[in-house]
C-alpha positions in Angstrom: 101.6 75.8 5.7 101.3 75.9 9.4 103.5 77.0 12.3 103.0 75.2 15.6 104.9 76.6 18.6 105.5 74.6 21.8 105.7 71.4 19.6 108.6 69.7 21.3 108.8 66.8 23.7 106.4 68.1 26.3 106.7 67.6 30.0 108.2 64.2 30.8 109.6 63.9 27.2 106.8 61.9 25.8 105.2 64.5 23.5 102.3 66.8 24.4 99.6 69.0 23.0 101.8 70.8 20.5 103.0 67.5 19.0 99.5 66.3 18.7 98.4 69.5 17.0 101.3 69.3 14.5 100.5 65.7 13.7 96.8 66.5 13.1 97.6 69.4 10.8 100.0 67.1 8.9 97.2 64.6 8.5 95.1 67.4 7.1 97.9 67.9 4.5 99.6 71.0 5.9 103.4 71.4 5.8 104.4 72.2 9.3 107.2 74.3 10.9 107.5 73.0 14.5 109.0 75.4 17.0 110.1 75.1 20.6 112.7 76.3 23.0 114.6 73.0 23.1 115.8 70.4 20.5 113.1 67.9 21.5 111.2 69.4 18.6 113.2 67.4 16.1 111.4 64.2 17.1 108.1 65.9 16.3 109.3 66.9 12.9 110.3 63.3 12.1 106.7 62.2 13.0 105.2 65.0 10.9 107.3 64.0 7.9 106.0 60.5 8.4 102.6 61.8 7.4 103.9 62.6 3.9 104.3 66.4 4.3 107.3 68.7 4.7 108.4 69.8 8.1 111.2 72.2 9.4 112.5 72.7 12.9 113.0 75.9 14.7 114.4 76.3 18.3 114.6 79.4 20.4 112.9 81.5 23.1 109.8 82.8 21.4 109.3 85.4 24.1 112.1 87.3 22.3 111.2 89.6 19.4 114.4 88.8 17.4 113.9 85.1 17.8 110.4 85.3 16.4 111.6 87.5 13.5 113.9 84.6 12.6 111.1 82.0 13.0 108.9 83.9 10.5 111.8 84.5 8.1 112.4 80.7 8.1 108.8 80.0 7.3 108.7 82.5 4.5 112.1 81.3 3.1 110.9 77.7 3.0 107.3 78.1 1.9 106.7 81.7 1.0 103.5 82.0 3.0 102.0 81.5 6.5 98.5 80.1 6.4 98.0 78.9 10.0 99.7 80.0 13.2 99.0 77.9 16.3 100.4 79.7 19.4 100.7 76.7 21.7 104.0 77.7 23.5 103.5 78.2 27.2 102.9 76.3 30.4 104.4 76.4 33.9 103.9 78.9 36.7 101.3 76.9 38.6 101.8 77.7 42.3 100.2 79.7 45.1 100.5 83.4 44.1 102.6 84.4 47.1 105.1 81.6 46.3 106.0 83.5 43.1 108.9 85.9 43.0 109.9 88.4 40.3 111.7 85.7 38.3 108.8 83.2 38.2 106.2 85.9 37.5 108.3 87.2 34.6 108.8 83.7 33.2 105.1 82.9 33.5 104.1 86.0 31.6 106.8 85.6 29.0 106.2 82.0 28.2 102.4 82.3 28.0 101.7 85.8 26.8 104.8 87.4 25.2 105.3 84.3 23.0 101.8 84.7 21.6 102.1 88.5 21.2 105.3 88.4 19.2 104.2 85.5 17.0 101.0 87.3 16.1 102.8 90.5 15.6 105.4 89.0 13.2 103.0 86.6 11.3 100.2 89.1 10.6 102.1 91.2 8.0 102.6 88.1 5.9 98.9 87.1 6.3 97.9 90.7 5.4 99.8 90.4 2.1 98.1 87.1 1.3 94.7 88.5 2.5 94.2 85.3 4.4 95.2 83.7 7.7 94.1 81.5 10.6 95.5 82.2 14.0 94.7 79.9 16.9 95.9 80.7 20.3 96.1 78.4 23.3 94.2 79.8 26.3 93.0 78.2 29.5 89.7 77.2 31.0 91.2 78.2 34.4 90.7 81.8 33.4 87.0 81.3 33.7 86.8 78.9 36.7 89.5 80.5 38.9 91.3 77.2 39.5 93.5 77.0 42.6 97.1 78.3 42.3 96.5 79.6 38.8 96.4 83.4 39.5 99.7 84.3 37.7 99.1 81.8 34.9 95.6 83.2 34.5 96.9 86.7 34.2 99.0 85.6 31.2 96.3 83.4 29.6 93.7 86.1 30.2 95.9 88.4 28.2 95.9 85.9 25.4 92.1 85.8 25.5 91.9 89.6 25.3 94.5 89.8 22.5 92.4 87.4 20.5 89.3 89.6 20.5 91.2 92.7 19.7 93.1 91.2 16.8 90.0 89.4 15.5 88.1 92.7 15.1 91.1 94.5 13.6 91.8 92.0 10.9 88.4 90.5 10.1 88.0 92.2 6.7 91.2 90.6 5.5 89.9 87.1 6.0 92.2 86.6 8.9 90.5 84.9 11.8 91.9 84.9 15.4 90.5 82.4 17.9 91.5 80.9 21.2 91.0 77.3 22.3 90.8 77.1 26.1 91.2 73.5 27.4 90.8 72.2 30.8 93.4 69.7 32.1 94.6 67.7 29.1 95.6 64.0 29.4 99.0 64.3 27.9 101.3 61.3 28.2 102.9 62.9 31.3 99.5 63.4 33.0 98.5 59.8 32.1 101.6 58.5 33.8 100.3 60.1 37.0 97.0 58.1 36.9 96.9 54.7 38.4 94.0 52.3 37.7 92.1 54.6 35.3 90.0 57.6 35.8 87.0 55.5 37.0 88.9 54.5 40.1 90.0 58.1 40.9 93.4 56.9 42.1 96.5 59.0 41.4 100.3 58.7 41.9 102.8 61.5 42.3 100.0 63.7 43.6 100.6 64.0 47.4 98.5 67.1 47.8 95.6 65.9 45.7 96.0 68.6 43.1 95.4 66.4 40.0 92.5 64.7 41.7 90.9 68.1 42.4 91.3 69.2 38.9 89.6 66.2 37.4 86.8 66.2 39.9 85.8 69.7 38.7 85.0 68.2 35.2 81.5 66.8 34.8 82.8 64.3 32.2 85.0 62.8 34.8 88.2 63.0 32.8 90.6 65.3 31.2 90.6 66.3 27.5 92.4 64.0 25.1 95.2 65.6 23.1 93.3 64.4 19.9 90.2 66.3 21.0 92.1 69.6 21.4 93.9 69.0 18.1 90.6 68.3 16.3 89.2 71.6 17.3 92.3 73.5 16.2 92.3 71.6 12.9 88.8 72.9 12.1 89.5 76.5 13.1 92.5 76.4 10.7 90.3 75.6 7.7 88.8 77.9 5.1 85.3 76.7 6.1 85.8 78.1 9.6 86.2 81.6 8.1 83.1 83.0 9.9 84.3 82.1 13.3 86.6 84.8 14.8 87.2 86.5 18.1 86.0 83.5 20.1 87.4 81.8 23.2 86.2 78.2 22.8 86.3 76.0 25.8 87.1 72.3 25.5 86.5 71.3 29.0 84.0 68.5 29.6 81.6 71.0 31.1 83.8 72.4 33.8 82.5 75.8 32.8 79.4 76.4 30.7 78.1 79.2 28.6 
């Protein structure tokens, strides 16, 4: 079975990366517990069940230790094991560094780093008992390319990258792999709504400061990643045959950073 966090409606309410990941794992035959901070996650569970597998819903703030305890208890109550953990919960906090205040900095670190720390901390004991597990964290290519207005966000995602390597080494002998997928801008339904006339024309709406345009122009492929492309990589890392890949931060970025 798999746990996918951040699997709710996504920005704009149309479904995002987490929903795409949950659906791909369901297509692979995994039962999926979908978790998010709001009740938009129920719609994801309905779609997952449509793939012929079981799905449960969990809502709560995963930056809180007690909430994550309850999440893992629900997974164990329902299925008795946790095979795959996808730490996709996060987002937000994209602004010039000096525009942040104590509240926004705390929220950015909590949503992107503490959610991952607590989910790993609470899932690992169950994986250790099974002598098996696949943890896939969601990082960010912006950690490597220093994208504008991402300093605080990168501080959190950089922590996720570092957590990955430390856990991978610590638990490698127990057939528990820990990897991070680091995408560039992803063409979620919300992002696609901001694009007018297609990527080839380079015209954008709701982008008065040219931010979206700048992000896409950094990518040699000339477009953002598709949700399905991110989900496909996570699907592979969640398999038994990916057991010799651990401690890696794997970019899926159309060439925006290389090597």
